[in-house]
MIKEKOL-331794 format. One line per 3 residues: number of its first residue (from 1); their letters; for each residue x, y, z of N, C-alpha, C. Coordinates in pm, whole numbers, always signed. Each point is the difference from the previous one (the first is absolute). Layout:
NUM	A	X,Y,Z,X,Y,Z,X,Y,Z  ... .
***
This chain:
1	MKQ	+9183,+2700,-6894,-20,+118,+85,-63,-40,+138  -109,-78,-17,-72,-45,+120,+96,-76,+90  +80,-82,-65,+100,-84,+78,+93,+85,+81 .
4	HLS	+50,+113,-62,+91,+89,+62,-71,+72,+125  -129,+35,-26,-73,+69,+103,-26,-95,+117  -29,-124,-25,-27,-101,+105,+125,-16,+77 .
7	RAF	+114,-16,-68,+129,-17,+75,+33,+123,+88  -25,+115,-58,+27,+123,+81,-91,+9,+122  -127,-42,-17,-95,+4,+108,+45,-101,+106 .
10	ALL	+44,-111,-40,+44,-112,+90,+120,+55,+83  +94,+59,-71,+114,+61,+73,-40,+107,+102  -98,+75,-41,-49,+103,+92,-59,-54,+121 .
13	VVG	-82,-105,-17,-64,-72,+114,+104,-61,+92  +106,-61,-55,+108,-57,+82,+64,+109,+74  +25,+109,-66,+68,+111,+66,-81,+55,+125 .
16	VLV	-127,+9,-31,-86,+51,+110,+0,-95,+117  -8,-133,-27,+8,-104,+109,+124,+6,+77  +110,+10,-75,+137,+11,+69,+7,+121,+86 .
19	FSC	-49,+110,-56,-1,+126,+84,-85,-12,+126  -120,-62,-18,-89,-10,+108,+54,-94,+106  +80,-103,-48,+62,-90,+107,+106,+71,+78 .
22	QTT	+59,+96,-65,+112,+72,+65,-44,+116,+84  -135,+36,-14,-52,+117,+71,+5,-25,+151  +45,+103,+73,+14,-12,+145,-143,-12,+64 .
25	NPN	-14,-89,+93,-123,-21,+71,-15,+126,+96  -110,+77,-13,-12,+115,+86,-13,-26,+149  -43,-134,+24,-14,-43,+143,+109,-89,+46 .
28	WKQ	+115,+12,-62,+112,-91,+27,+48,+15,+149  -6,+118,+53,+53,+15,+145,-97,-72,+91  -124,+5,-21,-97,-70,+89,+13,-151,-22 .
31	DAS	+10,-45,-124,+9,-141,-28,+129,-64,+54  +111,+79,-9,+129,-46,+45,+10,-2,+147  -89,+73,+75,+4,+11,+143,-70,-105,+70 .
34	DPE	-50,-101,-75,-65,-116,+62,+90,-72,+105  -37,-2,+127,+87,-59,+100,+28,-153,-20  -81,-61,-88,+20,-141,-26,+138,-32,-58 .
37	YLH	+56,+96,-70,+133,-18,-53,+101,-32,+113  -16,+82,+106,+93,-14,+123,-33,-127,+82  -133,-21,+8,-46,-119,+78,+56,-127,-62 .
40	RSL	-16,-10,-132,+42,-119,-72,+153,-17,-1  +72,+112,+0,+146,-2,+5,+52,-58,+130  -67,+48,+111,+34,-50,+133,-30,-150,+9 .
43	KEI	-116,-39,-56,-35,-145,+8,+97,-84,-82  +52,+59,-109,+101,-80,-78,+130,-21,+82  +39,+103,+78,+114,-13,+77,-18,-104,+109 .
46	TDV	-123,+1,+66,-34,-101,+94,+12,-141,-65  -58,-18,-119,+2,-132,-63,+141,-50,-21  +91,+95,-40,+140,-42,-18,+69,-30,+128 .
49	IVH	-32,+75,+100,+57,-24,+133,-38,-146,+46  -128,-34,-25,-46,-137,+32,+79,-101,-80  +11,+25,-129,+64,-97,-93,+149,-20,+36 .
52	DIF	+61,+114,+39,+149,-11,+25,+31,-45,+148  -106,-7,+80,+14,-45,+142,+99,+79,+79  -34,+133,+8,+77,+92,+86,-44,-17,+145 .
55	SPP	+90,+5,+91,-37,-4,+141,-83,+125,+43  -71,-7,+105,-87,+122,+43,+82,+124,+10  +117,+4,+77,+75,+126,+2,+37,+54,-132 .
58	VAS	+58,-87,-81,+50,+52,-132,-115,+42,-86  -116,-65,+6,-116,+44,-71,-47,+141,+39  +11,+27,+131,-43,+132,+47,+83,+108,-53 .
61	RIY	+136,-29,-20,+95,+92,-62,-41,+31,-148  -38,-105,-68,-38,+24,-136,-123,+90,-10  -104,-29,+77,-115,+83,+3,+28,+144,+32 .
64	AYA	+82,+22,+99,+30,+139,+44,+64,+79,-109  +107,-54,-65,+69,+78,-102,-95,+18,-122  -70,-101,-41,-80,+11,-116,-114,+101,+15 .
67	TVA	-69,+1,+116,-107,+96,+22,+49,+136,+25  +116,+23,+59,+59,+133,+21,+39,+53,-141  +49,-85,-92,+26,+45,-136,-121,+46,-72 .
70	AYE	-109,-71,+16,-129,+38,-65,-48,+137,+58  +9,+10,+133,-37,+130,+62,+80,+115,-46  +129,-20,+7,+89,+119,-43,-11,+32,-147 .
73	AMV	-30,-90,-80,-15,+29,-143,-134,+70,-35  -99,-16,+90,-134,+65,-19,-13,+130,+71  +74,+23,+112,-24,+112,+85,+7,+137,-67 .
76	PGY	+93,+19,-105,+5,+130,-62,-132,+39,-69  -88,-96,-30,-114,+26,-78,-121,+34,+95  +25,+7,+128,-116,+11,+97,+46,+106,+100 .
79	EEY	-49,+121,-12,+48,+112,+76,-12,-13,+147  -99,-71,+49,-24,-16,+140,+90,-97,+72  +73,-79,-80,+86,-100,+55,+148,+57,+2 .
82	QSL	+83,-64,+83,+137,+34,+9,+88,-124,-2  +124,+19,-40,+96,-110,-10,+34,-57,+140  +46,-124,-3,+46,-71,+127,+148,+25,+20 .
85	AGQ	+66,+76,-89,+142,+31,+16,+17,+78,+126  +93,-40,+79,+31,+70,+124,-87,-61,+112  -99,-69,-29,-85,-73,+102,+39,-139,+17 .
88	LHE	+49,-66,-108,+50,-136,+10,+155,+7,+10  +65,-84,+82,+142,+9,+20,+78,-7,-123  +72,+106,-23,+106,+11,-109,-67,+17,-141 .
91	LTP	-132,+23,-9,-63,+14,-127,+17,+150,-34  +62,+24,-110,+19,+136,-50,-104,+28,-110  -21,+128,-34,-106,+34,-102,+26,-75,-133 .
94	APQ	-108,-44,-56,+9,-71,-131,+18,+102,-112  +41,-48,-118,-2,+93,-110,-130,+67,-26  +2,+126,-36,-129,+69,-26,-40,+1,-146 .
97	PEE	-127,+10,-29,-52,+6,-135,+47,+136,-64  +13,+4,-128,+31,+123,-71,-115,+99,+13  +41,+125,+33,-101,+98,+13,-70,+32,-137 .
100	GKE	-131,+22,+5,-68,+31,-118,-39,-118,-89  +44,-121,+37,-22,-119,-80,-117,-77,+63  -76,-71,-83,-111,-74,+44,+41,-143,+31 .
103	YCY	-55,-60,+105,+33,-143,+35,-130,-74,+35  +6,-132,-21,-105,-91,+59,+63,-66,+117  -34,+62,+117,+70,-56,+124,-46,-138,+43 .
106	PLA	-126,-35,-25,-29,-144,+30,+77,-99,-81  +33,+34,-123,+83,-79,-78,+143,-8,+59  +54,+116,+32,+125,+7,+62,+14,-83,+125 .
109	GAH	-109,+7,+82,-8,-70,+129,-2,-152,-14  -90,-43,-92,-6,-147,-23,+131,-56,-60  +61,+84,-90,+130,-48,-56,+111,-4,+99 .
112	AML	+2,+105,+92,+107,+1,+102,-18,-108,+101  -125,-39,+31,-25,-111,+97,+51,-125,-62  -39,-22,-128,+37,-128,-63,+153,-13,-25 .
115	KVG	+62,+113,-34,+142,-3,-22,+77,-39,+129  -36,+67,+109,+65,-23,+125,-34,-151,+47  -128,-39,-11,-38,-136,+31,+83,-105,-85 .
118	KAL	+15,+28,-122,+72,-92,-84,+145,-12,+38  +56,+107,+47,+146,+1,+39,+19,-77,+131  -104,-18,+78,+20,-58,+131,-52,-150,+13 .
121	IFS	-50,-51,-109,-48,-137,-3,+88,-84,-98  -36,-127,-16,+83,-87,-84,-64,-8,-139  -125,-33,-7,-71,-28,-131,-35,+130,-71 .
124	EEK	+106,+72,-53,-23,+123,-67,-91,-8,-118  +9,-116,-72,-79,-14,-116,-152,+3,+25  -46,-37,+121,-138,-2,+27,-50,+145,+9 .
127	IEE	+79,+84,+63,-41,+143,+14,+15,+73,-136  +102,-37,-78,+13,+54,-131,-121,-32,-90  -45,-122,+2,-119,-42,-80,-121,+73,+48 .
130	FEK	-17,+13,+133,-118,+71,+53,+3,+146,-45  +115,+65,+16,+9,+139,-29,-19,+26,-153  +49,-89,-84,-27,+10,-142,-143,+14,-28 .
133	GLL	-83,-80,+59,-147,+8,-22,-53,+122,+61  +52,+47,+123,-50,+119,+62,+20,+121,-82  +125,+12,-61,+34,+115,-86,-80,+3,-123 .
136	EEF	-39,-111,-55,-89,-2,-111,-136,+56,+37  -40,-24,+125,-129,+67,+40,+14,+146,+19  +110,+50,+52,+24,+142,+9,+12,+64,-138 .
139	KAV	+55,-69,-99,+9,+52,-136,-144,+12,-61  -78,-98,+35,-137,+4,-58,-82,+108,+54  +43,+63,+108,-70,+122,+55,+11,+118,-103 .
142	NMP	+103,-14,-87,+23,+107,-103,+44,+134,+58  +89,-3,+99,+62,+127,+49,+96,+47,-107  +39,+127,+2,+106,+41,-92,+126,-84,+11 .
145	QDV	+69,-26,-117,+113,-90,+10,+115,+58,+77  +19,+135,-12,+106,+58,+85,-24,-9,+149  -130,+9,+38,-32,-14,+140,+22,-150,+44 .
148	YDR	-30,-98,-84,+18,-142,+29,+151,-19,+17  +80,+46,-91,+150,-22,+6,+60,+73,+122  -43,+120,+24,+55,+77,+106,-36,-58,+133 .
151	SLA	-115,-55,+12,-48,-58,+126,+76,-131,+33  +22,-81,-100,+81,-116,+19,+143,+33,+46  +55,+101,-63,+135,+43,+30,+4,+50,+143 .
154	YGD	-104,+73,+39,+0,+47,+140,-14,-111,+106  -85,-98,-38,-6,-118,+89,+130,-71,+12  +72,-14,-110,+134,-52,-1,+93,+74,+96 .
157	AVA	-7,+128,-12,+93,+87,+78,-29,-20,+152  -125,-2,+38,-38,-8,+140,+39,-142,+46  -27,-99,-81,+32,-140,+40,+146,-20,+26 .
160	DHI	+81,+62,-92,+144,-5,+22,+49,+62,+128  -73,+117,+29,+34,+63,+125,-30,-81,+120  -112,-66,+0,-45,-86,+115,+96,-117,+12 .
163	LAW	+37,-64,-117,+89,-113,+5,+130,+37,+55  +51,+120,-34,+130,+41,+50,-7,+13,+156  -116,+56,+51,-24,+9,+136,-12,-132,+68 .
166	ADK	-66,-94,-66,-11,-139,+61,+135,-65,+5  +78,+29,-93,+133,-70,-7,+90,+32,+117  -42,+103,+79,+84,+34,+113,-60,-36,+139 .
169	DNY	-99,-94,+2,-73,-36,+122,+67,-112,+72  +111,-51,-42,+79,-113,+60,-55,-132,-29  -99,-13,-92,-52,-129,-39,+110,-84,-60 .
172	KQT	+67,+47,-101,+105,-84,-61,+105,-45,+91  +37,+83,+98,+107,-35,+90,-46,-110,+94  -131,+1,+39,-52,-104,+86,-7,-139,-70 .
175	RTF	+5,+1,-133,+14,-133,-66,+120,-75,+26  +102,+65,+45,+133,-57,+24,+21,-29,+153  -93,+37,+84,+23,-21,+141,-21,-146,+37 .
178	PKY	+60,-44,+116,-3,-141,+33,-144,-45,+37  -23,-127,-18,-127,-65,+37,-19,-5,+155  -127,-15,+35,-29,-19,+142,+66,-120,+62 .
181	TIT	+56,+7,+116,+73,-111,+57,-93,-73,+102  -14,-131,-21,-87,-79,+88,+85,-51,+120  -56,+2,+116,+74,-49,+117,-88,-110,+75 .
184	DDP	+48,-54,+105,-67,-99,+74,-97,+59,+107  +6,+130,+13,-83,+65,+100,-149,-30,-31  -74,-64,+91,-134,-35,-26,-96,+121,-9 .
187	ARW	+38,+112,+41,-84,+122,-9,+13,+67,-136  +106,-31,-71,+24,+69,-127,-69,-75,-120  -25,+79,-95,-70,-55,-123,+87,-106,-74 .
190	KPT	-68,-98,-46,+58,-108,-80,-86,-23,-119  +57,-46,-116,-80,-28,-116,-115,-101,+30  -110,+17,-69,-122,-80,+30,-39,-84,-120 .
193	PPD	-82,-109,+26,-53,-79,-103,-89,+79,-102  -17,-48,-120,+49,-129,-54,+136,+19,-68  +45,+119,-30,+120,+17,-81,+121,+56,+81 .
196	YMD	-20,+32,+124,+114,+50,+83,+80,+97,-66  -64,+101,-55,+70,+106,-84,+89,+87,+90  +102,+68,-64,+78,+95,+79,-89,+122,+38 .
199	AIE	+42,+70,+102,-71,+116,+41,+3,+113,-108  -120,+54,-31,-5,+99,-104,+32,+145,+53  +92,+68,-78,+25,+138,+22,+40,+31,+139 .
202	PHW	+108,-62,+57,+42,+35,+141,+62,+140,+16  +27,+63,-118,+62,+134,+13,-86,+109,-55  -132,-24,-3,-94,+95,-53,-2,+132,+78 .
205	NKI	+41,-6,+121,+4,+129,+84,+112,+89,-55  +80,-44,-89,+106,+83,-50,-47,+79,-127  -120,-34,-53,-61,+74,-113,-38,+143,+45 .
208	RPF	+29,+99,-86,-35,+139,+39,-156,+6,+11  -50,+58,+112,-146,+20,+14,-44,+111,-98  -132,+7,-16,-56,+104,-79,-34,+132,+78 .
211	VID	-71,-23,+114,-39,+111,+81,+42,-13,+146  -12,-118,+59,+43,-14,+140,+152,+38,+10  +38,+39,+124,+133,+44,+19,+103,-109,-16 .
214	SAT	-34,-115,+46,+91,-117,-13,-81,-131,+26  +64,-110,-30,-68,-131,+30,-27,-14,+147  +76,+67,+89,-21,-18,+146,-89,+104,+63 .
217	QFV	-71,+83,-82,-76,+104,+57,-113,-42,+89  -66,-117,-33,-112,-46,+67,+26,-151,+47  +94,-16,+85,+37,-129,+58,-105,-37,+96 .
220	PAP	-70,-114,-19,-100,-39,+96,+57,-66,+130  -82,-19,+97,+40,-74,+124,+51,-133,-44  +96,-62,+74,+52,-132,-43,-110,-109,+21 .
223	PTP	+18,-110,-77,-96,-106,+16,-3,-68,+135  -99,-85,+24,-15,-71,+129,+139,-90,+10  +61,-7,+110,+123,-80,+15,-33,-153,-21 .
226	FST	+84,-63,-81,-12,-132,-36,+15,-91,+128  -89,-99,+8,+5,-92,+114,-67,-128,-37  +47,-109,+46,-71,-130,-13,-84,-44,+113 .
229	DPN	+0,+83,+107,-81,-24,+112,-144,+1,-34  -80,-105,+21,-137,-10,-42,-84,+119,+61  +45,+54,+110,-75,+107,+67,+47,+139,-38 .
232	SQF	+99,+10,-89,+55,+128,-38,-101,+77,-96  +21,+125,-2,-88,+81,-95,+34,-43,-146  +122,-27,-31,+42,-40,-133,-75,-128,-48 .
235	MKE	-4,-100,+86,-71,-125,-34,-148,+19,-2  -50,+92,+79,-145,+28,-11,-33,+64,-137  +91,+88,-52,-19,+61,-129,+15,-104,-109 .
238	TME	+97,-98,+26,+17,-109,-101,-122,-88,-4  -57,-32,+113,-120,-85,-2,-120,+78,-61  +1,+134,+7,-109,+71,-64,+7,-16,-151 .
241	VYN	+124,-10,-60,+14,-32,-132,-48,-138,-34  +49,-88,+79,-25,-147,-13,-158,-22,-12  -76,+68,+85,-144,-16,+9,-82,+104,-75 .
244	AIN	+65,+79,-86,-65,+110,-70,-116,-54,-87  +14,-110,-69,-100,-51,-87,-83,-115,+73  +65,-97,+44,-70,-111,+68,-69,+43,+129 .
247	GAP	+48,+118,+57,-65,+42,+121,-120,+96,-18  -36,+17,-123,-112,+89,-30,-130,-53,+60  -90,+91,+44,-115,-42,+79,-100,-93,-80 .
250	DET	-1,+11,-130,-91,-81,-82,+61,-12,-141  -63,-92,-82,+46,-24,-135,-3,+122,-88  -102,+83,+17,-15,+124,-79,+109,+91,+16 .
253	EKE	+34,+20,+135,+117,+88,+31,+127,-57,-48  +10,-125,+8,+127,-71,-46,+17,+27,-153  -110,-17,-71,+10,+23,-146,+35,+142,-32 .
256	ERV	-57,+93,+80,+19,+142,-24,+150,+37,+30  +56,-57,+102,+140,+26,+34,+93,-49,-109  -28,-120,-54,+74,-53,-109,-11,+92,-128 .
259	AIA	-123,+40,-26,-25,+92,-115,+78,+132,+18  +4,+53,+114,+74,+128,+25,+149,-34,-24  +52,-101,+60,+136,-34,-22,+44,-6,-144 .
262	KFW	-76,-70,-73,+28,-29,-146,-14,+125,-78  -99,+84,+30,-28,+125,-75,+127,+93,+12  +63,+4,+115,+103,+96,+21,+137,-78,-1 .
265	DCN	+3,-118,-59,+125,-75,-7,+106,+79,-72  -20,+35,-123,+88,+88,-84,+151,-54,+5  +8,-122,-8,+140,-60,-2,+40,-15,-146 .
268	PYI	+99,+76,-46,+34,-1,-145,+50,-134,-51  +36,-94,+87,+54,-131,-39,-42,-105,+96  -98,-76,-35,-46,-111,+81,+44,-131,-66 .
271	SHH	+80,-78,+62,+39,-126,-56,-94,-115,+36  -22,-93,-90,-77,-115,+22,+76,-125,-29  -10,-102,+86,+80,-120,-7,-91,-120,-5 .
274	KGH	+12,-75,-104,-71,-134,-18,+98,-105,-35  +27,-80,+97,+104,-102,-33,+134,+68,-24  +55,-35,-118,+132,+61,-39,-21,+116,-88 .
277	VMF	-124,+39,-17,-32,+121,-91,-29,+122,+81  +65,+112,-41,-26,+124,+69,-38,+107,-112  -99,+77,+32,-47,+112,-90,-40,+115,+88 .
280	ATK	-6,+116,-64,-21,+128,+79,-127,+70,-51  -62,+70,+93,-112,+92,-33,+53,+140,+19  -23,+79,-95,+43,+148,+10,-125,+82,+38 .
283	KIT	+21,+87,+97,-113,+85,+40,+55,+147,+20  -98,+85,+16,+32,+142,+25,+66,+22,+135  +89,+104,+8,+66,+32,+129,-93,+74,+92 .
286	PGG	+27,+18,+123,-84,+78,+94,-12,+146,-57  +115,+56,-40,-6,+134,-58,-83,+9,-119  +12,-105,-87,-74,-1,-124,-153,-8,+32 .
289	HWM	-35,-74,+103,-143,-1,+39,-45,+143,+41  +75,+72,+76,-43,+131,+35,+7,+101,-114  +92,-17,-93,-8,+81,-121,-127,-32,-78 .
292	GIS	-37,-125,+2,-126,-32,-64,-121,+60,+65  -2,+6,+131,-99,+70,+81,-4,+141,-36  +112,+67,-12,+5,+146,-33,-58,+14,-141 .
295	QIA	+22,-94,-92,-60,+7,-136,-154,-9,+10  -51,-90,+79,-145,-16,+21,-55,+130,+53  +66,+59,+95,-47,+129,+62,-7,+115,-99 .
298	CRQ	+109,+3,-85,+2,+111,-103,-110,-16,-98  -26,-117,-46,-110,-21,-90,-135,+26,+61  -17,-52,+122,-133,+17,+68,-27,+149,+27 .
301	AKL	+103,+78,+34,-17,+140,+29,+3,+86,-132  +21,-71,-113,+11,+70,-134,+104,+113,+4  +119,-23,+48,+107,+91,+1,+55,+16,-143 .
304	DAM	+51,+117,-26,+58,+26,-127,+141,-49,-1  +74,+13,-110,+134,-59,-9,+97,+56,+96  -4,+132,+18,+100,+59,+99,-35,-42,+144 .
307	QSA	-123,-2,+34,-45,-46,+137,+42,-141,+22  -17,-84,-106,+44,-141,+16,+150,-11,+12  +79,+76,-70,+142,-1,+9,+41,+38,+144 .
310	EVY	-64,+95,+61,+16,+44,+136,-25,-116,+96  -110,-69,-17,-36,-114,+91,+105,-107,-11  +39,-35,-124,+95,-108,-22,+141,+35,+63 .
313	ALT	+40,+125,-20,+129,+33,+55,+2,-2,+149  -107,+57,+64,-3,+14,+146,-7,-139,+59  -88,-94,-57,-13,-133,+52,+127,-79,-14 .
316	AIA	+68,+6,-116,+120,-73,-19,+112,+48,+87  +9,+128,+24,+99,+49,+89,-18,-46,+146  -128,+3,+37,-37,-53,+141,+36,-148,+11 .
319	LAD	-23,-70,-109,+33,-148,+2,+161,-19,+8  +63,+74,-86,+144,-20,-2,+65,+34,+129  -35,+111,+64,+63,+40,+127,-46,-101,+110 .
322	AFI	-120,-47,-6,-48,-99,+100,+87,-134,-11  +32,-48,-121,+83,-112,-18,+147,+20,+67  +47,+121,-29,+134,+33,+58,-1,-5,+156 .
325	SCW	-110,+61,+46,-9,+7,+156,-22,-143,+54  -89,-77,-64,-32,-134,+52,+125,-97,-22  +67,+9,-107,+108,-91,-22,+122,+35,+96 .
328	DEK	+10,+124,+38,+101,+40,+99,-25,-80,+126  -126,-5,+45,-30,-66,+128,+6,-151,-16  -37,-52,-116,+8,-149,-16,+137,-53,+23 .
331	YRS	+98,+73,-56,+139,-50,+11,+77,+64,+121  -75,+70,+83,+55,+36,+131,-44,-103,+94  -130,-31,+7,-60,-99,+103,+36,-144,-47 .
334	ELV	-5,-24,-134,+30,-129,-58,-80,-113,+71  -127,+28,+30,-79,-100,+78,-42,-119,-86  +6,-116,+63,-34,-126,-59,-148,-1,-41 .
337	RPE	-30,-74,-102,-145,-8,-49,-75,-98,+85  -139,+15,+9,-81,-99,+70,+17,-139,-46  +12,-24,-126,+11,-133,-59,+111,-77,+59 .
340	TVI	+117,+73,+14,+125,-66,+52,-29,-36,+151  -50,+96,+76,-20,-30,+142,-104,-112,+21  -111,+4,-70,-106,-99,+20,+47,-137,-47 .
343	NTY	+70,-6,-109,+51,-134,-43,+110,-57,+96  +75,+89,+62,+109,-41,+90,-49,-44,+139  -94,+84,+54,-41,-18,+139,-140,-49,+23 .
346	IDP	-85,+8,-100,-144,-27,+23,-57,-112,-82  +17,+16,-136,-64,-96,-87,+87,-13,-133  +76,-99,-12,+89,-7,-123,-77,-17,-130 .
349	EWT	-126,-32,+4,-83,-20,-119,-79,+121,-44  +3,+98,+82,-86,+120,-20,+59,+83,-123  -99,+43,-82,+44,+91,-107,-96,+123,-3 .
352	PTL	+53,+115,-28,-86,+115,+0,-91,+9,-119  -104,+78,+14,-96,+14,-110,+64,+61,-125  +94,+90,+23,+73,+60,-109,+141,-51,+2 .
355	QTP	+67,+12,-113,+144,-31,-3,+81,+110,+64  +85,-35,+94,+78,+101,+76,+105,+59,-92  -6,+138,-13,+91,+75,-89,+141,-9,+63 .
358	PFP	+104,+18,-88,+139,-17,+48,+65,+125,+46  -37,+40,+124,+66,+103,+73,-51,+9,+145  +73,+59,+88,-39,+5,+142,-143,+46,+23 .
361	EYT	-48,-33,+124,-144,+18,+28,-38,+140,+35  +73,+71,+80,-48,+128,+67,+68,+123,-66  -83,+95,-31,-145,+7,-2,-57,-51,-130 .
364	SGH	-131,-13,-3,-68,-58,-108,-2,+107,-124  +61,-46,-108,+5,+88,-118,-136,+46,-46  -95,-97,-3,-131,+37,-51,-60,+106,+92 .
367	SVI	+15,-21,+132,-59,+94,+90,+61,+142,-13  +130,+8,-10,+63,+127,-14,-32,+71,-133  +11,-67,-108,-20,+68,-128,-143,+26,-27 .
370	SAS	-88,-88,+46,-150,+22,-20,-43,+123,+74  +46,+17,+131,-40,+118,+76,+55,+126,-61  +128,-7,-54,+56,+112,-59,-74,+44,-130 .
373	AAT	-30,-99,-79,-72,+29,-132,-141,+44,+31  -67,-56,+102,-133,+42,+28,-3,+144,+52  +98,+37,+80,+15,+136,+46,+12,+95,-112 .
376	ALT	+81,-32,-101,+14,+82,-113,-124,+15,-78  -71,-105,-29,-121,-1,-73,-112,+73,+73  -3,-17,+132,-101,+68,+81,+21,+155,+1 .
379	SIF	+121,+43,-13,+30,+140,-4,-67,+66,-125  -20,-79,-110,-53,+54,-124,-150,-33,-9  -43,-119,+33,-138,-41,-26,-88,+12,+123 .
382	GET	+57,+25,+119,-78,+13,+127,-10,-127,+74  -39,+18,+132,-9,-115,+84,-101,-102,-35  -108,+37,-59,-103,-88,-45,-3,-10,-154 .
385	FPY	+27,-118,-52,+12,-19,-148,-33,-140,-29  -131,-32,-2,-40,-144,-29,+39,-38,-139  +67,-123,-7,+42,-43,-133,+11,-151,+1 .
388	TDS	-2,-56,-113,+16,-150,-18,+141,-25,-58  +78,-81,+73,+135,-30,-42,-5,-129,-87  +22,+24,-132,-4,-114,-94,+142,-32,-55 .
391	VEV	+99,+44,+70,+138,-13,-53,+32,-149,-9  -45,-85,+87,+46,-141,+6,-96,-85,-93  -94,+53,-64,-92,-77,-82,+79,-81,-107 .
394	EFG	+94,+68,-64,+79,-66,-110,+83,-102,+53  +19,-16,+132,+78,-109,+57,-90,-102,+69  -128,+5,-40,-93,-104,+40,-72,+23,+131 .
397	LPP	+14,+118,+63,-68,+27,+127,-120,+100,-20  -112,-23,+82,-108,+86,-17,+31,+143,+59  -66,+101,-46,+16,+140,+55,-44,+8,+138 .
400	RSF	+50,+104,+74,-48,+26,+135,-21,+146,+10  -103,+40,+76,-37,+142,+12,+34,+54,+134  +37,+133,+1,+37,+75,+119,-66,+136,-3 .
403	NSF	-14,+53,+122,-56,+133,+16,+104,+106,-5  +133,-36,+17,+99,+97,+7,+130,-70,-27  +109,+79,-38,+135,-55,-24,+51,-52,+139 .
406	MEA	-25,+65,+105,+54,-46,+133,-58,-134,+42  -127,-16,-33,-67,-130,+32,+70,-109,-79  +27,+25,-123,+73,-96,-85,+135,-30,+51 .
409	SQE	+76,+102,+46,+130,-17,+56,+5,-82,+131  -109,+14,+78,-8,-75,+124,-26,-148,-35  -81,-24,-102,-21,-137,-40,+125,-63,-60 .
412	AAI	+76,+76,-74,+124,-40,-58,+97,-46,+121  -4,+78,+104,+94,-23,+112,-40,-130,+73  -128,-19,+33,-35,-123,+73,+0,-123,-93 .
415	SRL	-2,+22,-132,+12,-115,-87,+131,-78,+14  +107,+69,+54,+127,-63,+18,-6,-98,+126  -81,+39,+93,-17,-95,+112,-81,-116,-51 .
418	YGG	-107,+20,-66,-82,-114,-55,+82,-79,-97  +91,+56,-75,+82,-80,-88,+106,-82,+70  +25,+21,+126,+91,-80,+72,+144,+40,-18 .
421	IHY	+20,+127,-38,+136,+40,-39,+54,+118,+94  -87,+51,+83,+34,+107,+95,-62,-13,+137  +78,+39,+101,-65,+12,+136,-74,+129,-1 .
424	MPA	-94,+11,+95,-83,+119,+9,+66,+130,+15  +108,+11,+80,+67,+133,+23,+56,+50,-136  +48,-89,-89,+59,+46,-124,-110,+65,-83 .
427	CSI	-125,-42,+17,-114,+58,-75,-38,+131,+61  -36,+0,+128,-54,+121,+68,+110,+110,+8  +120,-31,+37,+107,+96,+7,+41,+42,-138 .
430	GVD	-8,-89,-99,+28,+34,-139,-96,+105,-50  -128,-9,+31,-101,+97,-39,+47,+137,+56  +35,+9,+121,+38,+129,+60,+129,+54,-71 .
433	QGK	+92,-87,-38,+117,+42,-67,-33,+55,-137  -97,-70,-65,-38,+46,-141,-73,+132,+3  -81,+20,+105,-73,+130,+17,+100,+113,+13 .
436	LVG	+110,-28,+80,+97,+107,+23,+68,+38,-124  +41,-106,-84,+60,+25,-129,-95,+77,-95  -125,-49,-13,-93,+68,-85,-34,+137,+39 .
439	NWV	-17,+23,+129,-25,+145,+40,+117,+84,-30  +116,-49,+17,+122,+82,-31,+5,+32,-149  -23,-95,-82,-7,+18,-147,-106,+106,-34 .
442	VGH	-121,-19,+44,-108,+88,-29,+28,+143,+47  +65,+6,+125,+26,+133,+54,+117,+74,-65  +88,-72,-73,+108,+64,-57,+4,+10,-153 .
445	IKT	-103,-51,-63,-12,+18,-150,-112,+96,-25  +22,+102,-75,-96,+90,-40,-10,+2,-146  -103,-54,-55,-17,-5,-151,-68,+123,-49 .
448	KKE	-68,+72,+80,-77,+116,-45,+74,+132,+43  -8,+97,-83,+59,+130,+30,-91,+67,+103  +59,+75,+97,-76,+73,+96,-45,+132,-48 .
***
């Protein structure tokens, strides 16, 4: 008799434990709204972009579609926000949630971001493995099972909608366009050491913009006319590059200029040659650096998940349109790089502080996209926002501190002169071009309902 009672009691205890494990967490909405789910998802996409070595323009496209997917999947859960449909070129309204049904929108947003990101990169298994762990964390929140399932399904629906939109931006078609043609014209860009790579994305201006009217909306003034006359303005600008480091007034300033150049290098593929051996270093792209800055700002300001999704989408869109605008000018002016000019006419042994990237010089991509991203971030966080940029720490570089995003963007611009890869006009005029793009994006995207 006692044995039967003991067994019955044991079964009762097990039943209670099972029931308690299945009980919904009364605070699941708050727990599932932790913005870290979104922050970590974006970081995973960045890590895979670095691993897969996407070029800066292509990386900006990945960030834009992934962050818009997160934003659109979350926006129905936040009454004060509105969709970007009708505000971004050719984006139609996403599928809507079922009326009267409950959703976990942060789960839908993170899932939509990762699904779109996975579709646009190569190493799908890395994102799959990451999301597997992330979903286990969401399950551990103990939200109702039907809410969990419904939220994942909604994230899927929004992601599919965004991918269908992305599929029509002319990216696939540009994969079939001809390569850049090299000529003997000394003023035109030529491949540079050490790998003499083909020009990257010569047809990027054919990609559909997100907000700007067209790739040609903000065409800058043309670059300084090429000349080999030692007294010409062009050769003066070339000598400014040549003396940017060794011409520093003292050793401290020289070291600072080198540090600035390396901090903002953001070259996704740096090759190293030792004898007959070649190996490469993978690093974050310029856009990835600014997405990292936006993440730092979100955490520092303690933004919630929806506010963070807004920051990510606005920053990524500003970056993507800035790349389209900048690349349009690069392959219009097709200006030769300083390294080529200096090696040909001044000093054949000279090498720049940074490895010259494989595309034309004017305007400076860093200058354009940094000013555009800084403009977007300033519109949300304000003109004064002291922060410490630790994005490059994982790549072996110390953090740097700034009082504002615009201050950081100015340093990013001048870093290209210090790096020996841009003439000064490409930097200064590039900043102006980026501000025009950024202001247009900020002025034409309304995330909040009026």
